[in-house]
C-alpha positions as CSV (number, residue, x, y, z in Angstrom):
1,L,-76.3,-112.0,17.3
2,W,-73.7,-109.4,16.3
3,Q,-70.9,-111.7,17.1
4,Q,-72.4,-114.4,14.9
5,V,-72.7,-111.9,12.0
6,A,-69.1,-110.7,12.6
7,A,-67.9,-114.3,12.4
8,F,-69.9,-114.9,9.2
9,A,-68.1,-111.9,7.6
10,G,-65.0,-114.0,7.5
11,Y,-66.3,-116.2,4.7
12,G,-69.7,-114.7,3.6
13,F,-68.6,-112.8,0.5
14,N,-72.1,-113.0,-1.0
15,Q,-71.7,-110.9,-4.1
16,G,-68.4,-112.4,-5.2
17,H,-69.7,-115.9,-4.4
18,A,-72.9,-115.4,-6.5
19,T,-70.9,-113.8,-9.3
20,A,-68.5,-116.8,-9.5
21,Y,-71.4,-119.3,-9.5
22,A,-73.2,-117.3,-12.2
23,D,-70.1,-117.5,-14.4
24,V,-69.7,-121.2,-13.9
25,S,-73.4,-121.8,-14.5
26,Y,-73.4,-119.8,-17.8
27,R,-70.3,-121.6,-19.1
28,S,-71.7,-125.0,-18.1
29,A,-75.1,-124.3,-19.7
30,Y,-73.4,-123.1,-22.9
31,L,-71.2,-126.2,-23.2
32,K,-74.1,-128.6,-22.4
33,T,-76.3,-126.9,-25.0
34,H,-73.7,-127.0,-27.9
35,W,-71.6,-130.0,-27.0
36,P,-73.9,-132.2,-24.8
37,A,-71.9,-135.5,-25.3
38,E,-68.6,-133.9,-24.6
39,F,-69.9,-132.0,-21.5
40,L,-71.5,-135.1,-20.0
41,C,-68.4,-137.2,-20.7
42,A,-66.3,-134.7,-18.8
43,R,-68.8,-134.5,-16.0
44,L,-69.0,-138.3,-15.7
45,A,-65.2,-138.6,-15.9
46,D,-65.2,-136.6,-12.7
47,W,-67.6,-139.1,-11.1
48,G,-70.6,-136.8,-11.4
49,G,-71.0,-133.6,-9.5
50,F,-73.9,-132.2,-7.4
51,H,-75.9,-135.3,-8.4
52,H,-75.1,-139.0,-8.3
53,Q,-73.3,-140.3,-11.4
54,A,-76.5,-142.3,-12.3
55,V,-78.5,-139.0,-12.7
56,Y,-76.0,-137.7,-15.3
57,I,-76.2,-141.1,-17.1
58,A,-80.0,-140.7,-17.1
59,E,-79.6,-137.2,-18.6
60,A,-77.4,-138.6,-21.3
61,R,-79.9,-141.2,-22.2
62,R,-82.7,-138.6,-22.2
63,L,-80.7,-136.7,-24.8
64,G,-80.4,-139.9,-26.9
65,I,-76.7,-140.5,-26.1
66,P,-76.1,-144.3,-25.4
67,V,-74.1,-145.1,-22.2
68,R,-72.2,-148.5,-22.3
69,P,-70.3,-150.5,-19.7
70,P,-66.5,-150.4,-19.7
71,H,-64.9,-152.1,-22.7
72,I,-61.4,-153.2,-23.2
73,N,-61.2,-151.9,-26.7
74,W,-63.0,-148.6,-26.2
75,S,-62.7,-147.3,-22.6
76,G,-60.0,-145.2,-21.1
77,R,-59.3,-145.1,-17.4
78,K,-62.2,-142.6,-17.0
79,F,-65.4,-142.2,-19.1
80,T,-64.6,-142.1,-22.8
81,L,-66.5,-140.6,-25.8
82,S,-66.5,-142.3,-29.2
83,W,-68.2,-141.4,-32.4
84,E,-69.7,-143.4,-35.2
85,G,-70.4,-140.8,-37.8
86,D,-72.4,-138.1,-36.0
87,A,-73.6,-140.6,-33.3
88,P,-71.8,-140.3,-30.0
89,T,-71.4,-143.2,-27.4
90,L,-70.3,-142.8,-23.8
91,W,-68.2,-145.7,-22.5
92,M,-67.8,-146.1,-18.7
93,G,-64.2,-146.0,-17.6
94,L,-62.0,-149.0,-16.7
95,D,-61.4,-147.5,-13.3
96,Q,-64.9,-148.2,-12.3
97,V,-64.4,-152.0,-12.6
98,R,-64.1,-153.4,-9.1
99,S,-60.7,-154.8,-8.2
100,L,-59.1,-153.9,-11.5
101,R,-55.6,-152.6,-10.8
102,R,-54.3,-149.3,-12.2
103,A,-51.3,-151.2,-13.7
104,T,-53.7,-153.6,-15.5
105,Q,-55.7,-150.7,-16.9
106,T,-52.5,-149.0,-18.2
107,A,-51.3,-152.3,-19.7
108,M,-54.6,-152.9,-21.6
109,I,-54.8,-149.4,-22.9
110,G,-51.2,-149.6,-24.1
111,A,-51.5,-153.1,-25.7
112,R,-54.5,-152.3,-27.8
113,Q,-52.6,-149.4,-29.5
114,A,-51.1,-152.0,-31.8
115,H,-54.4,-153.5,-32.6
116,P,-57.7,-154.1,-30.7
117,F,-58.1,-157.3,-28.7
118,R,-59.7,-160.0,-30.8
119,D,-61.0,-162.3,-28.1
120,L,-60.4,-163.5,-24.6
121,R,-57.3,-165.6,-25.4
122,D,-55.7,-162.6,-27.3
123,L,-56.3,-160.5,-24.2
124,L,-54.7,-163.1,-21.9
125,A,-51.8,-163.6,-24.2
126,R,-50.9,-159.8,-24.3
127,V,-51.8,-158.6,-20.8
128,E,-51.0,-160.2,-17.4
129,L,-54.3,-160.4,-15.5
130,Q,-55.3,-161.8,-12.2
131,R,-58.2,-164.3,-12.2
132,R,-60.5,-162.0,-10.3
133,E,-59.8,-159.2,-12.8
134,V,-60.7,-161.5,-15.7
135,A,-63.9,-162.6,-14.1
136,N,-64.9,-159.0,-13.2
137,L,-64.1,-157.7,-16.7
138,I,-66.3,-160.5,-18.3
139,R,-69.2,-160.1,-15.9
140,C,-69.4,-156.3,-16.2
141,G,-69.5,-156.5,-20.0
142,A,-66.0,-155.3,-20.8
143,L,-65.5,-158.1,-23.3
144,D,-69.0,-158.0,-24.8
145,G,-68.8,-158.8,-28.5
146,L,-65.6,-160.9,-28.1
147,G,-67.6,-164.0,-27.3
148,T,-71.1,-165.4,-27.7
149,S,-72.1,-164.3,-24.2
150,R,-70.7,-163.4,-20.8
151,A,-71.5,-166.9,-19.6
152,A,-69.5,-168.4,-22.5
153,L,-66.6,-166.2,-21.9
154,L,-66.5,-167.2,-18.2
155,E,-66.5,-170.9,-19.3
156,E,-63.7,-170.1,-21.8
157,A,-61.7,-168.4,-19.1
158,A,-62.1,-171.5,-16.8
159,E,-60.9,-173.7,-19.7
160,V,-57.8,-171.5,-20.2
161,Y,-56.9,-171.8,-16.5
162,R,-57.5,-175.6,-16.6
163,S,-55.2,-176.0,-19.6
164,G,-52.6,-173.7,-18.0
165,S,-52.1,-171.4,-21.0
166,S,-54.1,-169.1,-23.3
167,A,-52.2,-170.6,-26.2
168,Q,-53.4,-174.1,-25.4
169,L,-56.5,-174.7,-27.6
170,A,-59.3,-177.0,-26.4
171,F,-60.2,-180.2,-28.4
172,A,-63.2,-179.7,-30.6
173,F,-65.1,-182.6,-28.9
174,T,-64.8,-180.7,-25.5
175,D,-66.6,-177.6,-26.9
176,L,-70.0,-177.2,-25.2
177,T,-72.8,-174.8,-26.0
178,V,-73.0,-172.6,-22.9
179,P,-76.5,-171.2,-22.2
180,Q,-76.5,-167.4,-22.2
181,E,-76.6,-165.8,-18.7
182,A,-80.0,-164.5,-17.5
183,L,-80.6,-160.8,-17.7
184,A,-81.1,-160.6,-13.9
185,D,-77.6,-162.2,-13.4
186,R,-76.1,-159.7,-15.9
187,L,-77.6,-156.7,-14.1
188,R,-76.6,-158.1,-10.6
189,W,-73.0,-158.5,-11.8
190,E,-72.9,-155.0,-13.2
191,R,-74.3,-153.5,-10.0
192,K,-71.8,-155.4,-7.9
193,I,-68.8,-154.7,-10.1
194,L,-69.6,-151.2,-11.5
195,G,-71.9,-149.9,-8.7
196,Q,-74.9,-149.8,-11.0
197,P,-76.7,-151.6,-13.8
198,V,-75.6,-150.1,-17.1
199,S,-76.4,-152.3,-20.1
200,E,-80.1,-152.5,-19.3
201,S,-82.7,-150.9,-17.0
202,P,-84.0,-153.2,-14.2
203,L,-87.4,-152.5,-15.8
204,A,-86.5,-155.0,-18.5
205,L,-87.0,-157.7,-15.9
206,L,-90.7,-156.9,-15.6
207,A,-93.3,-158.9,-17.5
208,A,-94.6,-157.3,-20.7
209,G,-97.3,-154.8,-20.0
210,A,-96.3,-154.3,-16.4
211,R,-94.6,-150.9,-16.9
212,G,-97.8,-148.8,-17.4
213,A,-97.4,-145.3,-18.8
214,N,-93.9,-143.9,-19.6
215,L,-92.7,-140.6,-18.2
216,F,-92.7,-138.8,-21.6
217,V,-96.5,-139.5,-21.9
218,V,-97.0,-138.7,-18.2
219,Q,-95.4,-135.2,-18.6
220,R,-97.8,-134.4,-21.4
221,R,-100.8,-135.2,-19.3
222,P,-100.5,-132.7,-16.3
223,G,-103.1,-133.3,-13.6
224,Q,-104.3,-136.6,-14.9
225,E,-104.0,-139.7,-12.7
226,V,-101.5,-142.2,-14.1
227,K,-99.9,-145.5,-13.2
228,L,-96.4,-146.4,-14.1
229,A,-93.3,-148.4,-13.1
230,A,-89.9,-146.7,-12.7
231,V,-86.5,-147.3,-11.1
232,R,-85.4,-145.3,-8.1
233,L,-82.1,-143.7,-8.9
234,P,-79.5,-143.1,-6.2
235,G,-78.6,-139.6,-5.0
236,W,-80.2,-136.5,-3.6
237,T,-82.6,-134.2,-5.6
238,G,-81.5,-131.1,-3.8
239,G,-84.8,-131.0,-1.9
240,K,-87.6,-133.4,-1.2
241,G,-88.4,-136.5,-3.1
242,F,-86.2,-138.8,-5.2
243,F,-85.3,-139.4,-8.8
244,V,-87.0,-142.1,-10.8
245,S,-86.2,-143.3,-14.3
246,D,-88.0,-145.3,-17.0
247,A,-84.7,-145.8,-19.0
248,T,-85.6,-143.1,-21.5
249,T,-86.1,-140.1,-19.2
250,F,-86.2,-139.3,-15.5
251,A,-88.0,-137.1,-13.1
252,V,-88.4,-136.1,-9.4
253,A,-91.0,-138.1,-7.6
254,L,-92.6,-136.5,-4.4
255,P,-94.4,-138.9,-2.1
256,P,-96.3,-138.0,1.0
257,D,-94.2,-137.7,4.1
258,E,-95.6,-140.9,5.6
259,L,-94.4,-143.1,2.6
260,P,-90.8,-144.2,3.1
261,A,-88.6,-143.7,0.0
262,P,-87.6,-146.9,-1.9
263,R,-84.0,-148.0,-2.0
264,A,-81.7,-147.3,-4.9
265,W,-82.3,-149.4,-8.0
266,E,-85.6,-150.8,-6.7
267,I,-88.6,-150.8,-9.1
268,V,-91.3,-148.5,-7.9
269,H,-94.9,-148.9,-8.9
270,I,-96.5,-145.5,-8.7
271,R,-100.0,-144.1,-8.8
272,G,-100.0,-140.3,-9.1
273,R,-100.1,-137.4,-11.4
274,W,-97.7,-134.9,-13.1
275,L,-97.8,-131.4,-11.6
276,E,-95.9,-128.3,-12.6
277,D,-94.4,-125.5,-10.6
278,E,-91.9,-122.7,-11.1
279,R,-89.0,-124.3,-9.1
280,L,-89.0,-127.9,-10.4
281,G,-90.6,-127.2,-13.7
282,G,-92.5,-130.4,-13.2
283,Y,-92.6,-133.4,-10.8
284,L,-94.5,-136.6,-10.3
285,R,-96.7,-136.3,-7.2
286,V,-97.0,-139.8,-5.7
287,D,-100.4,-140.7,-4.2
288,A,-99.5,-144.4,-3.7
289,M,-96.6,-146.6,-4.4
290,H,-95.0,-149.9,-3.6
291,S,-91.5,-151.1,-4.5
292,E,-89.9,-154.4,-5.4
293,S,-86.2,-155.4,-5.3
294,V,-85.1,-157.3,-8.4
295,L,-81.3,-157.0,-8.1
């Protein structure tokens, strides 16, 4: 036992370790309190921290800060913060787009300094892109607002490649109305390309009235049995249970040991009650649950 204690002395500087973490905790709490958008942007630009990136995104939304998919006119290589008056918006970084080369990111950011990209053909005329990069940018939402829908932009890209040049315009009689992509397709594209759905919560795929209570209401009814639907967020809570989100706020759900945890991004239908304790502040005790995969 003494030999184990002696070995621990080589790295167990308890007081110094605790002091250093207290200092970091104080600074972080101060920044998050006074500059929450800037703090969360910096945290997300570093791909999260102790928790999964999705948990920090959920915290931003809880604070009323919108989080958007990457955009060719707004995003930097990492998470970017923009302001419209006093209203902040967080834009996911271009480096989170699957298979998007670093050289392509740099070229897009440089080209838009002259003026923002107007549409898909303007982008293709000014930046050399691989076909896979174009498809991934469109599918993840990076060109949202530059066309009627992501499905229409994909069809326009196909037309450009058929004609051989972005400068070659299609004849008017070949223009077709392209149906907008389904919400489920859009969220699947985002999960595959960005690692997670961003533009909408998977709960939007549920039928009206199927969500039950929301977490804000649940937290104000401690001890009362409630039924609700939420999305399992990825990542570790730091203890037991898992994070769930209803797109406006999030919480820790603690199921009985015999219930297996749902997979990330599954919709979880829960019957339980909100309880409070000193460590967690509050948590959703799960009495029964079942999950469904929608993505």
